C-alpha positions in Angstrom: 5.8 -20.4 9.1 7.1 -22.2 6.0 7.3 -19.8 2.9 8.3 -20.7 -1.0 10.0 -17.9 -2.7 10.0 -17.3 -6.4 12.3 -14.6 -7.8 11.7 -13.8 -11.5 13.6 -11.0 -13.6 13.1 -10.8 -17.2 12.1 -14.6 -17.4 15.4 -15.5 -15.5 15.2 -17.3 -11.9 17.5 -16.2 -9.6 18.0 -17.2 -5.7 17.1 -14.6 -3.5 19.2 -13.7 -0.6 19.2 -11.4 2.1 22.8 -11.4 2.8 23.6 -7.8 1.7 22.0 -5.4 4.5 22.0 -1.9 3.4 21.3 1.5 5.2 17.4 1.9 5.8 17.5 -1.9 6.5 20.7 -2.0 8.9 20.2 1.4 10.9 18.8 1.9 14.0 17.6 4.8 16.1 16.7 4.5 20.0 14.1 7.4 19.8 11.4 8.4 17.8 10.0 11.8 17.8 6.2 12.1 17.1 4.3 15.3 16.0 1.2 16.2 14.4 0.1 18.5 11.2 -3.4 19.0 9.6 -2.8 18.4 6.0 -6.2 19.3 4.5 -9.5 21.3 6.0 -12.7 20.3 4.6 -16.2 21.4 5.0 -16.9 18.7 7.9 -13.3 18.5 9.6 -9.7 18.8 9.5 -7.7 16.0 8.4 -4.6 15.2 10.2 -1.4 13.1 10.1 1.2 11.7 12.7 4.7 12.1 11.9 7.3 9.9 13.3 10.9 10.9 13.0 14.0 9.1 13.9 15.5 11.4 16.6 18.9 12.6 16.2 18.9 11.9 12.4 21.7 14.2 10.5 20.2 12.7 7.3 18.7 15.8 5.3 17.0 13.9 2.9 15.2 11.0 4.4 12.6 8.8 2.6 8.8 8.7 3.7 6.5 5.9 4.3 3.1 7.6 4.5 0.5 4.8 5.8 -3.6 4.8 5.2 -5.4 2.6 7.9 -8.1 0.2 7.0 -11.8 0.1 7.8 -14.0 0.0 4.9 -14.1 3.8 4.8 -16.2 3.7 7.6 -14.1 3.4 10.6 -10.5 2.6 11.8 -8.2 5.6 13.2 -4.2 6.5 12.2 -3.0 6.3 15.9 -4.4 2.9 16.6 -2.3 1.4 19.2 -1.0 -1.5 16.9 -0.4 1.2 14.3 1.7 3.3 16.3 3.8 0.4 17.5 4.6 -0.3 13.4 5.4 3.2 12.8 7.8 3.6 15.6 9.4 0.3 14.3 9.9 1.6 10.8 11.1 4.9 11.5 13.4 3.4 13.8 15.5 2.5 10.5 15.8 6.2 9.5 12.6 6.3 7.5 9.8 9.1 8.2 6.6 7.4 8.8 3.3 9.3 8.2 0.2 7.7 9.3 -2.8 9.9 7.9 -6.3 10.3 8.5 -8.7 10.6 5.4 -12.7 11.0 5.1 -14.8 8.0 6.3 -17.2 9.0 3.9 -18.9 5.5 4.3 -19.4 5.5 8.2 -22.7 4.8 9.1 -23.5 3.3 5.7 -21.2 0.5 5.2 -19.4 -0.6 2.1 -21.1 -3.6 0.6 -23.3 -4.8 -2.1 -26.2 -2.2 -1.2 -23.8 0.5 -2.2 -23.9 2.0 -5.7 -21.0 1.3 -7.9 -20.8 4.9 -8.7 -20.6 5.6 -5.0 -17.5 3.1 -4.6 -15.7 4.6 -7.4 -16.7 8.2 -5.8 -15.1 6.7 -2.3 -11.9 5.3 -4.0 -11.0 8.9 -6.0 -11.5 10.8 -3.1 -9.5 8.9 -1.0 -6.8 8.9 -3.6 -7.1 12.6 -3.8 -6.8 12.9 0.0 -3.3 11.0 -0.3 -2.2 13.3 -2.7 -3.2 16.3 -0.6 -1.2 14.7 2.1 1.9 14.0 0.2 1.5 17.8 -1.1 1.6 19.0 2.5 4.7 17.0 3.1 6.6 18.2 -0.1 5.7 22.1 0.7 7.3 21.5 4.4 10.2 18.8 3.0 12.9 20.9 5.1 11.2 21.1 8.3 10.8 17.3 8.2 14.1 16.7 6.2 12.7 14.5 3.6 13.4 13.4 0.1 10.6 14.4 -2.1 11.9 12.2 -4.6 11.6 9.0 -2.4 7.8 9.1 -1.0 6.4 5.9 -0.7 2.6 5.1 -0.2 1.2 2.2 1.9 -2.2 1.0 2.9 -4.1 -1.7 4.5 -7.7 -2.7 3.1 -9.6 0.3 2.4 -6.1 2.3 2.6 -4.7 -0.1 0.2 -7.5 0.9 -2.0 -6.5 4.7 -1.4 -2.7 4.4 -2.1 -3.4 2.3 -5.2 -5.9 5.0 -6.6 -3.5 7.8 -5.9 -1.0 6.1 -7.2 -2.1 4.7 -10.5 -5.7 6.9 -11.5 -4.5 9.9 -13.2 -7.1 12.2 -12.4 -6.5 11.7 -8.4 -3.1 13.1 -8.6 -3.9 16.5 -9.2 -3.2 17.7 -5.8 0.6 16.9 -6.5 3.2 19.7 -7.0 4.6 19.1 -10.5 8.2 18.2 -9.0 6.6 15.1 -6.9 5.9 11.7 -8.3 5.2 8.9 -6.1 8.5 6.5 -5.6 6.5 3.4 -4.6 3.6 2.0 -3.4 2.4 -0.9 -1.0 -0.7 -2.6 -1.1 -2.1 -5.1 1.6 -5.1 -6.7 0.6 -5.9 -3.6 -2.0 -7.4 -3.2 -5.3 -8.2 -1.0 -8.0 -11.4 -0.4 -10.3 -9.4 0.1 -13.2 -6.3 -0.7 -14.6 -6.1 1.7 -17.9 -4.0 4.0 -16.3 -1.0 1.8 -15.7 1.3 2.1 -18.6 5.0 1.6 -19.1 5.5 5.4 -18.1 3.5 5.3 -15.1 4.3 2.2 -13.3 6.2 2.6 -10.2 8.2 0.1 -7.7 4.9 -1.6 -6.2 4.8 -4.1 -3.4 1.4 -6.1 -3.0 0.2 -8.5 -0.2 -2.7 -10.2 -0.8 -4.7 -14.0 0.2 -6.0 -16.2 -2.5 -9.4 -16.6 -0.1 -10.1 -12.8 0.2 -13.8 -12.6 0.6 -14.2 -8.8 0.4 -11.2 -7.5 -1.9 -10.6 -10.1 -4.6 -7.0 -11.8 -4.9 -7.2 -11.5 -8.8 -9.8 -10.0 -10.8 -14.0 -10.4 -9.5 -16.4 -8.3 -7.8 -16.1 -6.1 -4.9 -17.0 -8.0 -2.0 -18.0 -11.0 -4.6 -21.4 -9.1 -5.4 -23.7 -10.4 -7.7 -24.3 -8.4 -10.8 -27.9 -8.0 -10.1 -26.8 -6.0 -6.8 -26.1 -2.1 -6.9 -22.8 -2.8 -5.5 -21.4 -4.7 -8.4 -18.1 -3.5 -9.3 -15.3 -5.5 -11.0 -12.1 -4.9 -9.1 -8.4 -5.8 -9.8 -6.8 -7.4 -7.1 -3.0 -7.8 -6.2 -2.7 -10.9 -8.8 -4.0 -8.9 -11.6 -1.9 -5.7 -10.6 1.2 -7.8 -10.8 0.0 -9.5 -14.0 -0.2 -5.9 -15.7 3.6 -4.9 -14.3 4.7 -8.2 -15.5 3.4 -7.8 -18.6 4.9 -4.1 -19.2 8.2 -5.5 -18.0 8.1 -3.5 -14.6 8.9 -4.3 -11.3 7.0 -6.1 -8.7 7.2 -7.4 -5.5 4.0 -9.7 -4.4 3.5 -12.0 -1.5 0.5 -14.6 -2.1 -1.2 -15.8 1.1 -2.2 -19.1 -0.2 -6.0 -19.7 1.1 -5.3 -16.5 3.1 -8.6 -14.3 4.1 -8.5 -10.5 4.2 -6.7 -10.7 7.4 -3.8 -10.0 4.8 -4.7 -6.6 5.0 -2.7 -6.4 8.6 -0.2 -9.6 8.5 2.3 -7.8 6.6 2.7 -5.2 9.2 3.2 -7.8 11.9 5.3 -10.5 10.2 6.6 -9.0 7.1 8.6 -5.6 8.2 11.8 -7.2 6.7 10.1 -7.5 3.1 8.8 -3.8 3.3 12.1 -2.4 4.4 13.8 -4.8 1.5 11.3 -3.5 -0.8 12.1 0.2 0.3 15.8 -0.2 0.1 16.5 -1.9 -3.2 13.3 -1.5 -5.6 12.7 2.4 -4.4 15.9 3.7 -2.7 18.0 1.7 -5.3 15.6 1.6 -8.2 16.2 -2.0 -8.9 14.0 -3.3 -11.2 12.9 -6.8 -9.8 10.1 -9.3 -10.3 9.7 -11.0 -7.2 6.8 -13.7 -6.4 6.8 -14.9 -2.9 4.4 -17.8 -2.1 3.2 -18.6 1.7 1.8 -22.0 1.5 -0.9 -22.9 3.8 -3.3 -25.9 4.8 -6.2 -23.7 5.9 -9.2 -24.6 3.8 -10.9 -21.9 1.4 -14.6 -22.4 0.5 -14.7 -19.3 -1.7 -12.6 -20.4 -4.5 -10.2 -22.9 -5.9 -6.6 -22.2 -4.8 -4.3 -20.8 -7.7 -2.0 -22.9 -9.4 1.0 -21.5 -7.5 -0.5 -22.8 -4.1 -1.1 -26.4 -5.2 
């Protein structure tokens, strides 16, 4: 697939090159060990995680990628076959990968326009708080898993992306985090926030965003969740990937955005199947090395979109 790449930093245009490959991009481990742990006991069930570790790795301070699956807060599982494959692939680069379960509070109810907006907000916040509880568990077992608590990156797809964004950027959802822990980065695949008030120059962290412009469930820019009408109980304005990138750019903070022109909600999983090198690039340069880059990669498409007009960058 042909791609157009824009790299912008401090209003200066550079050429993007992957010529220089560093440790977590080039490392490779043939074997991965997988263990399970319960990170939170709720009134209904225990919430668990699968921990993928590169076997034979001597590094005692390894970065961590926490992944939260999608499913509309009603379905999905942390150990689906394709997720296991992706976790093994990323872990083979020397990164500890954690795939976590969370409360599927909307199971049997759905998450559409009939669900009151306040219920949706409560679900976003609960999932964000559960991500914090999972990270707190990892922090408390840092020596056991040989992880660097300063290099914990959150990632998620669809509902999982909303979970990690609301963990990373809604202050009240960080209460479970130990004081010494701050998220090192966040990767959103077709996710959004219900408010951006807590994104400030002080709270901004390296953020990677994948989003299709024709997403009919989670808006690419600013629109209502599921494109509900104002008269619907579930009308809730959301700030999607482009809106978040715009906010970070206005604060002169780093972001790495991939826009799928006319792409639909399938961009919640496309990155884990086609863009692992971009994810590793983000972890290496933006998180590990602390570079402040502003990247916007444009993926053109001839696919039609009847939902909205393609943004100028896609024309």
